C-alpha positions as CSV (number, residue, x, y, z in Angstrom):
1,X,10.3,-5.4,1.5
2,X,9.8,-3.1,-1.5
3,X,12.7,-0.9,-2.4
4,X,10.4,1.8,-3.7
5,X,8.4,1.8,-0.5
6,X,11.6,2.4,1.4
7,X,12.7,5.2,-1.0
8,X,9.3,6.9,-0.7
9,X,8.9,6.2,3.0
10,X,9.0,9.8,4.2
11,X,6.5,10.9,1.6
12,X,4.2,8.0,2.3
13,X,4.4,8.7,6.0
14,X,3.5,12.4,5.5
15,X,0.6,11.4,3.3
16,X,-0.7,9.0,5.9
17,X,-0.4,11.6,8.7
18,X,-2.2,14.2,6.6
19,X,-5.0,11.8,5.7
20,X,-5.4,10.3,9.2
21,X,-4.1,6.9,8.1
22,X,-1.9,4.6,10.1
23,X,1.5,4.4,8.5
24,X,2.7,1.6,10.8
25,X,-0.2,-0.6,9.5
26,X,0.5,0.5,5.9
27,X,4.1,-0.5,6.2
28,X,3.0,-4.1,7.2
29,X,0.5,-4.6,4.3
30,X,1.4,-6.8,1.3
31,X,3.4,-4.8,-1.3
32,X,3.4,-5.2,-5.1
33,X,5.4,-2.9,-7.3
34,X,6.8,-2.1,-10.7
35,X,9.3,0.6,-11.7
36,X,7.1,3.6,-10.6
37,X,4.1,2.1,-8.7
38,X,3.5,0.5,-5.3
39,X,0.3,-1.2,-4.5
40,X,-0.5,-2.0,-0.8
41,X,-3.0,-4.8,-0.3
42,X,-4.5,-6.6,2.7
43,X,-3.9,-10.3,3.0
44,X,-5.8,-12.2,5.7
45,X,-3.3,-14.7,7.0
46,X,-6.1,-16.9,8.3
47,X,-7.3,-17.6,4.7
48,X,-4.0,-18.9,3.4
49,X,-0.3,-18.1,3.4
50,X,0.2,-17.3,-0.3
51,X,-2.3,-14.6,-1.1
52,X,-3.4,-14.9,-4.7
53,X,-1.7,-18.2,-5.1
54,X,-4.2,-19.6,-2.6
55,X,-7.0,-17.9,-4.6
56,X,-7.5,-15.6,-1.6
57,X,-8.8,-12.1,-2.6
58,X,-6.3,-9.4,-1.5
59,X,-8.2,-6.1,-1.5
60,X,-6.2,-3.2,-2.8
61,X,-5.9,-0.7,0.0
62,X,-3.7,2.1,-1.4
63,X,-2.0,2.7,-4.8
64,X,1.0,4.9,-5.0
65,X,2.7,6.1,-8.2
66,X,5.5,8.5,-9.1
67,X,4.5,10.8,-12.0
68,X,6.9,12.1,-14.6
69,X,7.1,15.4,-12.8
70,X,8.4,13.5,-9.7
71,X,5.3,14.0,-7.6
72,X,3.8,11.0,-5.8
73,X,0.1,10.4,-6.4
74,X,-1.9,8.4,-3.9
75,X,-5.2,6.6,-4.9
76,X,-7.4,5.5,-2.0
77,X,-9.9,2.7,-2.5
78,X,-13.0,1.6,-0.7
79,X,-10.7,-0.5,1.5
80,X,-8.3,2.3,2.6
81,X,-10.2,3.6,5.6
82,X,-11.2,0.0,6.7
83,X,-7.6,-1.2,6.9
84,X,-5.6,2.1,7.6
85,X,-7.9,4.2,9.7
């Protein structure tokens, strides 16, 4: 699991609650990250076990980044409500 997701867990949980999104589902999505960004993507296990390595599209569900001022910024996509509502 992503260390940043764990560090930001409470803020992500609060955001999901405020937006009517399911945090438990968000926590189970595929996670990609760098030093200040976490991307949550949906991977359909019936279409392969290795995500992009199987050439399986993994829709971006939620992008989370920490700004220089310390604030987390959440960017929803057209897939957010579909997978987290």
